[in-house]
Each structure stands twice: as C-alpha cells, then as structure tokens.
N, C-alpha and C positions, 0 to 999 in steps of 0.2 A: 304722461298719463296721470289722471287725478287719483289720489289715494284717499280712500274713505276710512274713517275710524271703524273699527270692528268691535263687535260685542258677541260673546258666546250666546247663541240663541237659546232662550227658554221656550216653553210652549207658546206663550204669547208675550212678545217683547216689542216695545215701541221705542224708537229713538229718532231724534233729529240729528242731521249731520250738516252743519253749516260749512259748505265748501269755500265760502268767502274767506275763511281763515287761510286757505292754501291758494286762493286765486284772488288777485287784486281786482280783477274784472273778468267776468260779470259777477253779480250776486246770485249764488246758487244754493238752494236748500233742497235736501233730500230727506224724506221721511220713510222709514222702513217699518213694515208691520209683519211680524212672523207669526205663523200658526202651523205647527208641524213642519212639513217640507215646503209649504207655500209661503211666499213672501210677496207682499204688495209694495210697490215703490211709487211714491208721489214726488215728482220732480218739478220744482218751480225755479225758473231762470229769468232774470231780468237784468238789463244793462244798468250800469251805475251812472253813465253819462253818455252824451252823444259823441260821435266820432266818425271815422271813415266807414261808410256803410258796408262794403264787401268784407273788410277786416272784422267789423263788429259782428256781422252775420256768421262768419266762419268761426269766430270765438264762441259764440253762443251755441252753435250746432256741434262744435267739437266737444264742448262741455257735456251736452246732452248725450252724445254718442259714447263718450268715455264712461259715463255712469251706467248706461245700458250694457255696454260690453263687460264692464267689471263684474256686474251681477248676472250676466248672461240672461238678461231680461227681455221679454217680449212686450211690445206696446199693446195696450188695450185702447186707450184714448189719448189723443194728442191735439192740442190747440195752440195756434200761433197768432198772437195779437200784433198787428203791425199796420203802418200806413201803407196804402196801395203801392207807393213808390218803392217800398222795401221788399215786397213779396217776391219779385223775381230773384233778387240777390239771396234771400233766405232760402228759396227753393233750390237754387244751385248749390248753396253751401250745405243744405241738408242732404242732397243727393251724394255729394262728395264725402261728407262726414259719416253718414249712416251706412252707406253701402248695403251689405246683406242684412243689416238690421231692419231694413224696410220690407214691408209686405205690400200688396197692391192697394191697400186702403190709404187714401190721402189724408193728411192732417186736415182739421177744420181750420181753414185760413180765414181770419177775421180782420176786416178792414176797420181801423180805428184812426183817429187823428193823432198827429205827433203829440208827445207830451214832453215834460222837462228833460227826459233822457233821450229824446230824439225820435226817429220814425219806428223804432222797434220797442214795443211795450213789454213783451214777455212771451215765454213759452211754458206751457204746462203739459206734463205727461203723466199718465197713470199706466204703470207697467206691472208685470207679474213674472215670477220665476219659481221654479220648483214644482210646478204642477202642469207641465205640458205647454204646448204652443196653441194659441187660439186658432180656431178654424175661421177662415175668411168666408163671409157670406156676401152674395151680390143680389142686387135688384135690377132687372132689365139689363144685365151685363155689366153693371157698375159695382165694383167692390165697395161696400159701405157699412159692413158690420163685422164684428168679431165675436165668436162664441167660444167660451172656455168652460170645459166640463171638469169638475172636481168632485168625485163621488156623486152623491145625489144632487149636488148644486150645479146648475147651468147658469153662467153669468154671461149676459148678452149686452153688447154695446152697439148703438147705432151712431154713425159718424157722418156729419155733414150732409144730412138728408135734405134735399131741396128739389124744387120743380125742375123738369127737364127743359122747359122753354119759358121765356118771359111771358108773364100773365099779370092780371091785376093782383095786388098783394093778397087779398083774401083768397083768391084761387090758388096762389102759390102756397099759402098756409095750409089749405086743405090738401094739396098735393104732398107736402112734406109729412103731414100727419098720416095720409094714406100709405106713404112709403114706410113709415115706422111700423104700421100695422102689418104690411106685407113682410117686412123683415122679421117681426115677431112670429108670424105664421110659419115662415120658413124654419124657424127654430123650435116650433111647437108651443109657442106661447101666445098670450093675448095682451091687450093694453092693460089689463088688471095686474100684470106682472111687472109693470114699469115702476121703478122706485123714484127715478129722477129724470127730468127733462131740462134741456137748455134750449131756449128759443132765441135765436139770433135774428133780431128784427130791425133792419135798416129803416131809418126815418120813422121810428116807432110812434112818435107823437102824432103823425098824420093818419095812422090807421090801427092804433092799438084796440080801439073799440071793435073794429071788424075782426081783428085777430081773436079777441076774446069770444066773440059770437061764434066763429068757426070752431074754436076749441070746445066751448060749452056744448054746442050741438053734437059734436062727435062724441065727447065724453058722456053726455046724457044718453045718446043712442046705444052706447056700449055698456051702460049701467054703472059707470064710475061716478056720475053726478046725479043725485036724486032730486026730485022736484022741490024738496025742502032745503036745498043747497048744502046738504051733507053728502058724504060719499067717500070712496077710497081714491083720492086724487093724488097723483105723484107730486113730490116736491119739484119746484121749478124756478128757473130764472127766465124772465122775459125782459130783454135789455136792448137799448138802441144801438146795436152793433150788427151790421149786415155781413154776409159772407163776401169774400173777395170774388169779383166776377160780376156777371150780369144780373143775378137774381137778388131779390130784395130780402129774402129770409132763408134760414137754414135751421136745422134741428139736430141736436145730439141727444142721446138718452142712454140710460143703463137700466137693465131689468134682471130680476132673479127668477129663473124658471125652476120649479120644483115644488116640493111639498110645503115649504115655508115661504109664504108670500111676504112682501114688505109690510111694515106697520106704519101707519100714517098719522101724523099729528096735524089735524085740520086747523087747530087754533093753538096759540101759545098763551102763557100767563099774561103777557103784555099786549098781545095782538089777537083779535078775533079772526074768524074764518074769512079768507079772501073771497070765498065763494059767495059771501053775503053781499059783496059789492061788485060782483060781475066777473071775477077772475077765478078760473077753475084750477086751483093748486092748493096743496097743503103747505103749512109752514115748515114741515120737515118730514122726512121718511127715514126709517131704520130698516136696514136690509142686510141679509147674509151676503158676504162677498168672499173671495177666495181665501183671505187670511183673517177672517173674523167678522165682527159686526161693524157696519159703517153707518154713520149718521150723515144724512144729506140735508143741510139747511138751505132753504130756498133763498133766492135773492131777497134781501131784507133791507128796508128803508125806514125812515122816520114816520111811521104810520101808527096811530094809537088803536086802542081796543075797539073803537067805533068806526075805524076805517078812515079817519081824517089825517091829513098831513099835519105834522107838528113843526114848530119852529120855522114858520114861513119866512123866507128871505134871510135866514140865519144859518149859514153853512156850519159854523161851529156847533150850534145846537143840534142840527140834523146829524152831524157826524157822531156826536156823543150819544144821541138817542138811538141811532142805528146800532152802535156798538152795544148799548144796553139791551136792545132787542135781540141781537144775535146771542148774547150771553144767556138771555132768558130762554130762548129756544133750545140752545144746547143743554141747559140745565133740565128743561122739561123732557128732553130726549135721553136723559141719563148720561150726559157727557159734559165736557167743560172746555174752556179755551185751551187748556194744556193738551187736549187731544186733537186739535185741529191739524190736519195733514196737508191741506191745500185751501187757498182762498183767492178770491178775486175782489179787488176794490174798484168800484166804478165811481168816477168823479164827473160831474156834469160839464165842467169847464176848467180852464187853467187856474182860475181863481180858487176853486175848491181844491184842485190838486195841490197847489202851493200851500194852502192851509193844512191839508192832510199831511203832506211830507214834512212840513215844519214842526207841527205839534203832535202828530199821531203816527209818524212814519216808523216808529219803533214798536208798533203793534206786534205782540208776540205770536205772530202767525206767519207761515210761509206764503206770501201772496205775490201776485202781479197786479199792476195798476193800469187801468185803461180809462181814457176819457170817453164818456158815452152819455147820451140822454137816458134818463130813467123814465119809467112808464107814465109819469105825470109831469106837466110843465113845472110844478112847484116843488118837485123832489130834486135834490141836489146831489145825493150821495146814496150808494147802495153797497152792500157786502153780501157775498155768498161764501159758504164754507162747507168743507167736507171734513168730518172728524172720525177717528177710530178709537173709541174708548177702550181702556184696558179692562 
C-alpha cells in the first residue's frame, strides 16, 4: 500500500505529495486541499517508460486506487489518456483495482498517439472526501454526471458527454452541448453556472471552425455571449483529442450551482479575448469548489494580445511563450505557479515532445503529457492548468 506524508490540517492547507519518492514507477503526484472537513484531491499519474502493457496498466490503476482508498475519497472527474490499443487493458485493470471505488459513471477515455513513454500517456482524477458522496445523474439512462452538495454549494460535473449515434461533427458538437444543458437542468442549474469546459475534438483541424460556430450560436442564444463579443464565458480547452470509440467529440464540464456564480476573466494581461477572433471562452474562471476557491486556466498557447500566433515554426519559442502566458493568467486570477494542482501539457508531435521533456520536463506542476493537434495548424504546444490559491 502507498503511504502518503501527513500534515495536521489547518482550516486551509495545501500540500504536494510526490509519490515517486516511494515508487520507482510510475510518476504519481497528489495535491490535497483542505477546508474544514472537506478535502479535494488532485491525482496525476503518468508512466516513466514503456513496458509490458498489462503490467503497466495494472501498476497505474493500483496506484490510483491506493490513493483513493487511503483517503476514503469519491471520484468527481476522471480522465485517462491512452492509445486505443491500450484502452482494453486499462479498463480491465481499472475494474480489478478499483472494485467498489467505482460508481456507474465511466471515466472519460481519450484516444491519443503513443508518446515517448509508450501507449499510456496518463491518468488524472479529481476526488473529494469529508463532505459526502456525490449523487450520480443520468441522461437518457446513461450515467454521466456527479452532483456534490456542501452547504449552499452544489458542485456539478459532467463526464464524457457525447452524441448517441455517429453524425456529422457539427451535429455531434451540438448534441454534446445539448446534453450538458440537460444535465444542468436536472441539477437545477443553467449554462451560466458552468465554470470550465473541456472539449475533446478528434481531427480538430478539419472542423474547428464548425465547432466554434455551434458553440457561439448556443452561448449567444443563452445570453452567455453578447453581440459585442463580451460575456460570461466559461474557461475551456478545445484540443485535438477525440474520445475512444466511434464518436468524434466529447465534453466534460464543471459548474457551481448556488448563490455565488463563477467569476470569468475574458482577457489576460498578455492575451486579449478569444471571443474577438471567433472562440467563445474566457482565459480563466474562478469558482467556489468543495475545499475553497479554484482557478481554471483555459488551454493556453503562444497567442499574443491581438490573437496572432507567435514564434512560427519555433517550438522552443512557443513553449516559452505559452509558459509566460499561463503565468500571466494565473497572476491575473490571483494565483501563481506554486498553486497549480493539476495540468495537461499538449505537444503537437514527437519533435515538440522531445524538446519539452529535455528542456522543460521539470516544470514545477503535476502534469500529464499528451500528443495532440492544437486548434491552429501553426500552434505546436498548449498547456491547461487548475490551481487552488491559498
């Protein structure tokens, strides 16, 4: 069994626990955030090297299950990034390792190319303990959401929302957005309560314009996007990773239902509003969550204040500009790099991945890395982060 360091909880305490000190493989990072009786756990697990697939899958899932059991924690959101050839082995290992830790909501299984560490890119879990068990919500008989109530706060997550049948990509996008609204309605909320979305868009470069049109139309119809391109838009990632299976796109989200709605940063000091060039999302959102305030920084790339890509054909320049932009957004949201509890690094191809691992792999954030197209052909790198400032 894994043994975590312990610390006497204060009212609000934050700590990183690098389990790699007690495990040679895989690399596991856990961040705990305490507030009263509630604790939020952010778990990031990634392999260090390739190897036997069933054994590797079992090791990763055993690590995740051990952490959840130790803290008696319930899953809120869970994502698994892997090559399609590894999904079956991971699903078997998860069922064996998790046992009663599972509820009917499936993880968001995301199909990505192999990277330098093999067919499994990583696992990310957001879990909670000390404030009850989330209620599972279903749409059309499919469990796809969890609702956690803590006093006046209702925290809702939507998981792996996607179309029921194969359709044109734009129709699938509308279907997943419709399902997010249905789930919100079930919980007594609206789209204006959504703090953060993750849009998993396979073959993004072929239809990102259509996706943006569908999202803009829906957000405008619901009053989130105004005619002057301002509005209360959720933070978001739209990345070239599709769900495992037949559909081309899927969506996750989190929302805070109650008296205090999320605060949105439409622009940041280094970047203007994405809505000015056709994308309906904010650079960041700040929301109440079970153990305090959470800052959600959207997927961020090397884009300047005018909306132009910087450092064309220069992976190093784009990586460094992206990191500067992320730090700027965190600062504008009242947070910092030291507060990051979870991150995803997206590299366009193996060349960018190799550069990142060689020169920036010690980035002081708990992250997983996936190879994926970014939303423009000339963008080579993107980072998203979640932070919980003290």
